[in-house]
Backbone as XML, in Angstrom:
<?xml version="1.0"?>
<chain id="A" units="angstrom">
  <residue number="1" name="MET">
    <atom name="N" x="93.839" y="120.441" z="145.067"/>
    <atom name="CA" x="94.504" y="119.217" z="144.687"/>
    <atom name="C" x="95.999" y="119.492" z="144.528"/>
  </residue>
  <residue number="2" name="ASN">
    <atom name="N" x="96.813" y="118.599" z="145.058"/>
    <atom name="CA" x="98.253" y="118.755" z="145.011"/>
    <atom name="C" x="98.782" y="118.496" z="143.607"/>
  </residue>
  <residue number="3" name="GLN">
    <atom name="N" x="99.646" y="119.346" z="143.123"/>
    <atom name="CA" x="100.177" y="119.247" z="141.767"/>
    <atom name="C" x="101.572" y="118.633" z="141.723"/>
  </residue>
  <residue number="4" name="THR">
    <atom name="N" x="102.002" y="117.994" z="142.819"/>
    <atom name="CA" x="103.329" y="117.398" z="142.867"/>
    <atom name="C" x="103.286" y="116.014" z="143.496"/>
  </residue>
  <residue number="5" name="TYR">
    <atom name="N" x="104.348" y="115.253" z="143.254"/>
    <atom name="CA" x="104.547" y="113.950" z="143.879"/>
    <atom name="C" x="105.812" y="114.002" z="144.713"/>
  </residue>
  <residue number="6" name="THR">
    <atom name="N" x="105.795" y="113.325" z="145.850"/>
    <atom name="CA" x="107.022" y="113.101" z="146.597"/>
    <atom name="C" x="107.758" y="111.948" z="145.927"/>
  </residue>
  <residue number="7" name="LEU">
    <atom name="N" x="108.957" y="111.659" z="146.380"/>
    <atom name="CA" x="109.727" y="110.558" z="145.808"/>
    <atom name="C" x="108.956" y="109.245" z="145.924"/>
  </residue>
  <residue number="8" name="LYS">
    <atom name="N" x="108.404" y="108.983" z="147.081"/>
    <atom name="CA" x="107.666" y="107.735" z="147.297"/>
    <atom name="C" x="106.438" y="107.647" z="146.384"/>
  </residue>
  <residue number="9" name="GLN">
    <atom name="N" x="105.703" y="108.717" z="146.249"/>
    <atom name="CA" x="104.534" y="108.735" z="145.374"/>
    <atom name="C" x="104.933" y="108.545" z="143.918"/>
  </residue>
  <residue number="10" name="ALA">
    <atom name="N" x="106.033" y="109.173" z="143.508"/>
    <atom name="CA" x="106.521" y="109.032" z="142.135"/>
    <atom name="C" x="106.952" y="107.586" z="141.870"/>
  </residue>
  <residue number="11" name="MET">
    <atom name="N" x="107.618" y="106.972" z="142.833"/>
    <atom name="CA" x="108.033" y="105.578" z="142.686"/>
    <atom name="C" x="106.815" y="104.671" z="142.551"/>
  </residue>
  <residue number="12" name="ASN">
    <atom name="N" x="105.786" y="104.910" z="143.339"/>
    <atom name="CA" x="104.554" y="104.121" z="143.244"/>
    <atom name="C" x="103.878" y="104.310" z="141.894"/>
  </residue>
  <residue number="13" name="LYS">
    <atom name="N" x="103.845" y="105.535" z="141.401"/>
    <atom name="CA" x="103.216" y="105.821" z="140.114"/>
    <atom name="C" x="103.934" y="105.102" z="138.979"/>
  </residue>
  <residue number="14" name="LEU">
    <atom name="N" x="105.264" y="105.026" z="139.052"/>
    <atom name="CA" x="106.053" y="104.360" z="138.024"/>
    <atom name="C" x="106.236" y="102.864" z="138.284"/>
  </residue>
  <residue number="15" name="GLU">
    <atom name="N" x="105.667" y="102.389" z="139.379"/>
    <atom name="CA" x="105.750" y="100.982" z="139.780"/>
    <atom name="C" x="107.196" y="100.530" z="139.940"/>
  </residue>
  <residue number="16" name="LEU">
    <atom name="N" x="107.983" y="101.350" z="140.616"/>
    <atom name="CA" x="109.377" y="101.040" z="140.912"/>
    <atom name="C" x="109.507" y="100.715" z="142.390"/>
  </residue>
  <residue number="17" name="THR">
    <atom name="N" x="110.392" y="99.783" z="142.719"/>
    <atom name="CA" x="110.492" y="99.333" z="144.104"/>
    <atom name="C" x="111.710" y="99.860" z="144.840"/>
  </residue>
  <residue number="18" name="SER">
    <atom name="N" x="112.671" y="100.444" z="144.129"/>
    <atom name="CA" x="113.863" y="100.946" z="144.814"/>
    <atom name="C" x="114.216" y="102.343" z="144.321"/>
  </residue>
  <residue number="19" name="ARG">
    <atom name="N" x="114.912" y="103.059" z="145.182"/>
    <atom name="CA" x="115.364" y="104.396" z="144.805"/>
    <atom name="C" x="116.377" y="104.320" z="143.671"/>
  </residue>
  <residue number="20" name="ALA">
    <atom name="N" x="117.189" y="103.273" z="143.666"/>
    <atom name="CA" x="118.183" y="103.105" z="142.605"/>
    <atom name="C" x="117.495" y="102.972" z="141.247"/>
  </residue>
  <residue number="21" name="ALA">
    <atom name="N" x="116.419" y="102.197" z="141.194"/>
    <atom name="CA" x="115.671" y="102.037" z="139.944"/>
    <atom name="C" x="115.050" y="103.367" z="139.524"/>
  </residue>
  <residue number="22" name="PHE">
    <atom name="N" x="114.534" y="104.110" z="140.482"/>
    <atom name="CA" x="113.951" y="105.418" z="140.183"/>
    <atom name="C" x="115.000" y="106.351" z="139.587"/>
  </residue>
  <residue number="23" name="HIS">
    <atom name="N" x="116.163" y="106.417" z="140.224"/>
    <atom name="CA" x="117.209" y="107.307" z="139.735"/>
    <atom name="C" x="117.764" y="106.839" z="138.391"/>
  </residue>
  <residue number="24" name="HIS">
    <atom name="N" x="117.761" y="105.549" z="138.139"/>
    <atom name="CA" x="118.181" y="105.025" z="136.833"/>
    <atom name="C" x="117.219" y="105.513" z="135.739"/>
  </residue>
  <residue number="25" name="VAL">
    <atom name="N" x="115.920" y="105.389" z="135.993"/>
    <atom name="CA" x="114.919" y="105.851" z="135.017"/>
    <atom name="C" x="115.019" y="107.361" z="134.853"/>
  </residue>
  <residue number="26" name="MET">
    <atom name="N" x="115.221" y="108.074" z="135.946"/>
    <atom name="CA" x="115.322" y="109.526" z="135.887"/>
    <atom name="C" x="116.564" y="109.952" z="135.090"/>
  </residue>
  <residue number="27" name="THR">
    <atom name="N" x="117.653" y="109.210" z="135.205"/>
    <atom name="CA" x="118.869" y="109.511" z="134.459"/>
    <atom name="C" x="118.679" y="109.258" z="132.963"/>
  </residue>
  <residue number="28" name="LYS">
    <atom name="N" x="117.950" y="108.191" z="132.628"/>
    <atom name="CA" x="117.715" y="107.857" z="131.226"/>
    <atom name="C" x="116.724" y="108.808" z="130.553"/>
  </residue>
  <residue number="29" name="HIS">
    <atom name="N" x="115.779" y="109.348" z="131.319"/>
    <atom name="CA" x="114.720" y="110.205" z="130.774"/>
    <atom name="C" x="114.594" y="111.502" z="131.587"/>
  </residue>
  <residue number="30" name="PRO">
    <atom name="N" x="115.621" y="112.337" z="131.589"/>
    <atom name="CA" x="115.577" y="113.541" z="132.446"/>
    <atom name="C" x="114.487" y="114.531" z="132.067"/>
  </residue>
  <residue number="31" name="HIS">
    <atom name="N" x="114.068" y="114.536" z="130.809"/>
    <atom name="CA" x="113.018" y="115.460" z="130.376"/>
    <atom name="C" x="111.662" y="115.116" z="130.980"/>
  </residue>
  <residue number="32" name="SER">
    <atom name="N" x="111.519" y="113.915" z="131.515"/>
    <atom name="CA" x="110.238" y="113.465" z="132.064"/>
    <atom name="C" x="110.103" y="113.731" z="133.558"/>
  </residue>
  <residue number="33" name="PHE">
    <atom name="N" x="111.085" y="114.376" z="134.138"/>
    <atom name="CA" x="111.073" y="114.634" z="135.570"/>
    <atom name="C" x="111.297" y="116.117" z="135.823"/>
  </residue>
  <residue number="34" name="VAL">
    <atom name="N" x="110.216" y="116.857" z="135.924"/>
    <atom name="CA" x="110.308" y="118.276" z="136.259"/>
    <atom name="C" x="110.347" y="118.353" z="137.780"/>
  </residue>
  <residue number="35" name="ILE">
    <atom name="N" x="111.444" y="118.874" z="138.288"/>
    <atom name="CA" x="111.671" y="118.884" z="139.733"/>
    <atom name="C" x="111.298" y="120.243" z="140.304"/>
  </residue>
  <residue number="36" name="VAL">
    <atom name="N" x="110.543" y="120.190" z="141.395"/>
    <atom name="CA" x="110.165" y="121.388" z="142.134"/>
    <atom name="C" x="110.743" y="121.231" z="143.535"/>
  </residue>
  <residue number="37" name="HIS">
    <atom name="N" x="111.598" y="122.172" z="143.929"/>
    <atom name="CA" x="112.180" y="122.116" z="145.275"/>
    <atom name="C" x="111.374" y="122.983" z="146.218"/>
  </residue>
  <residue number="38" name="ARG">
    <atom name="N" x="111.118" y="122.437" z="147.391"/>
    <atom name="CA" x="110.437" y="123.211" z="148.428"/>
    <atom name="C" x="111.288" y="123.133" z="149.681"/>
  </residue>
  <residue number="39" name="ARG">
    <atom name="N" x="111.748" y="124.249" z="150.143"/>
    <atom name="CA" x="112.617" y="124.266" z="151.312"/>
    <atom name="C" x="111.778" y="124.212" z="152.587"/>
  </residue>
  <residue number="40" name="ASN">
    <atom name="N" x="112.094" y="123.229" z="153.409"/>
    <atom name="CA" x="111.439" y="123.044" z="154.696"/>
    <atom name="C" x="112.421" y="123.511" z="155.767"/>
  </residue>
  <residue number="41" name="SER">
    <atom name="N" x="111.936" y="123.857" z="156.912"/>
    <atom name="CA" x="112.826" y="124.332" z="157.963"/>
    <atom name="C" x="113.800" y="123.247" z="158.432"/>
  </residue>
  <residue number="42" name="ARG">
    <atom name="N" x="113.443" y="121.976" z="158.290"/>
    <atom name="CA" x="114.303" y="120.881" z="158.764"/>
    <atom name="C" x="115.115" y="120.242" z="157.659"/>
  </residue>
  <residue number="43" name="ASP">
    <atom name="N" x="114.622" y="120.224" z="156.433"/>
    <atom name="CA" x="115.356" y="119.581" z="155.340"/>
    <atom name="C" x="114.820" y="120.055" z="153.995"/>
  </residue>
  <residue number="44" name="ASP">
    <atom name="N" x="115.513" y="119.657" z="152.944"/>
    <atom name="CA" x="115.044" y="119.946" z="151.588"/>
    <atom name="C" x="114.195" y="118.780" z="151.113"/>
  </residue>
  <residue number="45" name="VAL">
    <atom name="N" x="113.042" y="119.083" z="150.569"/>
    <atom name="CA" x="112.152" y="118.066" z="150.036"/>
    <atom name="C" x="112.103" y="118.247" z="148.530"/>
  </residue>
  <residue number="46" name="THR">
    <atom name="N" x="112.348" y="117.171" z="147.790"/>
    <atom name="CA" x="112.264" y="117.237" z="146.341"/>
    <atom name="C" x="110.892" y="116.759" z="145.920"/>
  </residue>
  <residue number="47" name="LEU">
    <atom name="N" x="110.216" y="117.581" z="145.138"/>
    <atom name="CA" x="108.896" y="117.262" z="144.634"/>
    <atom name="C" x="108.949" y="117.234" z="143.116"/>
  </residue>
  <residue number="48" name="TYR">
    <atom name="N" x="108.175" y="116.335" z="142.515"/>
    <atom name="CA" x="108.169" y="116.152" z="141.069"/>
    <atom name="C" x="106.817" y="116.579" z="140.522"/>
  </residue>
  <residue number="49" name="ASP">
    <atom name="N" x="106.827" y="117.260" z="139.381"/>
    <atom name="CA" x="105.602" y="117.746" z="138.762"/>
    <atom name="C" x="104.683" y="116.578" z="138.425"/>
  </residue>
  <residue number="50" name="LYS">
    <atom name="N" x="103.465" y="116.634" z="138.916"/>
    <atom name="CA" x="102.514" y="115.541" z="138.784"/>
    <atom name="C" x="102.058" y="115.319" z="137.341"/>
  </residue>
  <residue number="51" name="GLN">
    <atom name="N" x="101.721" y="116.366" z="136.634"/>
    <atom name="CA" x="101.193" y="116.230" z="135.277"/>
    <atom name="C" x="102.220" y="115.600" z="134.334"/>
  </residue>
  <residue number="52" name="VAL">
    <atom name="N" x="103.452" y="116.053" z="134.396"/>
    <atom name="CA" x="104.504" y="115.524" z="133.525"/>
    <atom name="C" x="104.790" y="114.062" z="133.870"/>
  </residue>
  <residue number="53" name="LEU">
    <atom name="N" x="104.872" y="113.762" z="135.164"/>
    <atom name="CA" x="105.166" y="112.390" z="135.588"/>
    <atom name="C" x="104.026" y="111.439" z="135.241"/>
  </residue>
  <residue number="54" name="ASP">
    <atom name="N" x="102.778" y="111.900" z="135.360"/>
    <atom name="CA" x="101.635" y="111.062" z="134.987"/>
    <atom name="C" x="101.678" y="110.691" z="133.506"/>
  </residue>
  <residue number="55" name="LYS">
    <atom name="N" x="102.005" y="111.659" z="132.665"/>
    <atom name="CA" x="102.089" y="111.407" z="131.224"/>
    <atom name="C" x="103.225" y="110.432" z="130.916"/>
  </residue>
  <residue number="56" name="PHE">
    <atom name="N" x="104.377" y="110.614" z="131.552"/>
    <atom name="CA" x="105.502" y="109.704" z="131.360"/>
    <atom name="C" x="105.148" y="108.293" z="131.821"/>
  </residue>
  <residue number="57" name="ALA">
    <atom name="N" x="104.477" y="108.172" z="132.961"/>
    <atom name="CA" x="104.083" y="106.861" z="133.475"/>
    <atom name="C" x="103.121" y="106.166" z="132.512"/>
  </residue>
  <residue number="58" name="GLN">
    <atom name="N" x="102.216" y="106.914" z="131.923"/>
    <atom name="CA" x="101.265" y="106.358" z="130.960"/>
    <atom name="C" x="101.993" y="105.827" z="129.725"/>
  </residue>
  <residue number="59" name="ILE">
    <atom name="N" x="102.910" y="106.595" z="129.185"/>
    <atom name="CA" x="103.668" y="106.176" z="128.004"/>
    <atom name="C" x="104.570" y="104.993" z="128.341"/>
  </residue>
  <residue number="60" name="ARG">
    <atom name="N" x="105.226" y="105.047" z="129.495"/>
    <atom name="CA" x="106.119" y="103.963" z="129.918"/>
    <atom name="C" x="105.341" y="102.650" z="130.080"/>
  </residue>
  <residue number="61" name="LYS">
    <atom name="N" x="104.157" y="102.727" z="130.670"/>
    <atom name="CA" x="103.331" y="101.544" z="130.860"/>
    <atom name="C" x="102.926" y="100.941" z="129.512"/>
  </residue>
  <residue number="62" name="TYR">
    <atom name="N" x="102.593" y="101.784" z="128.554"/>
    <atom name="CA" x="102.233" y="101.311" z="127.209"/>
    <atom name="C" x="103.383" y="100.517" z="126.588"/>
  </residue>
  <residue number="63" name="PHE">
    <atom name="N" x="104.589" y="101.072" z="126.664"/>
    <atom name="CA" x="105.750" y="100.392" z="126.084"/>
    <atom name="C" x="106.080" y="99.104" z="126.819"/>
  </residue>
  <residue number="64" name="ILE">
    <atom name="N" x="105.923" y="99.074" z="128.114"/>
    <atom name="CA" x="106.179" y="97.854" z="128.892"/>
    <atom name="C" x="105.168" y="96.777" z="128.489"/>
  </residue>
  <residue number="65" name="GLU">
    <atom name="N" x="103.899" y="97.144" z="128.395"/>
    <atom name="CA" x="102.866" y="96.184" z="128.050"/>
    <atom name="C" x="103.040" y="95.609" z="126.651"/>
  </residue>
  <residue number="66" name="ASN">
    <atom name="N" x="103.623" y="96.380" z="125.748"/>
    <atom name="CA" x="103.806" y="95.929" z="124.379"/>
    <atom name="C" x="105.203" y="95.354" z="124.120"/>
  </residue>
  <residue number="67" name="GLY">
    <atom name="N" x="105.952" y="95.100" z="125.157"/>
    <atom name="CA" x="107.229" y="94.442" z="125.046"/>
    <atom name="C" x="108.350" y="95.272" z="124.458"/>
  </residue>
  <residue number="68" name="HIS">
    <atom name="N" x="108.249" y="96.579" z="124.509"/>
    <atom name="CA" x="109.282" y="97.431" z="123.960"/>
    <atom name="C" x="110.310" y="97.852" z="125.003"/>
  </residue>
  <residue number="69" name="LEU">
    <atom name="N" x="110.034" y="97.618" z="126.273"/>
    <atom name="CA" x="110.988" y="97.953" z="127.340"/>
    <atom name="C" x="111.319" y="96.729" z="128.129"/>
  </residue>
</chain>
């Protein structure tokens, strides 16, 4: 099982529709985004730690549902 998310997968998990929104959330909560870099022969791919992002998404969803965000 893969232990990382790509940018697109992370955006889907956080229910964000734009890269700008993703980077805004990442800037506000940098501790919730553990970044793993994997160098590819053609480009750099940024991968995000799945376990940390899943926990952040769960907490974020709770606050959104209860009107705190």
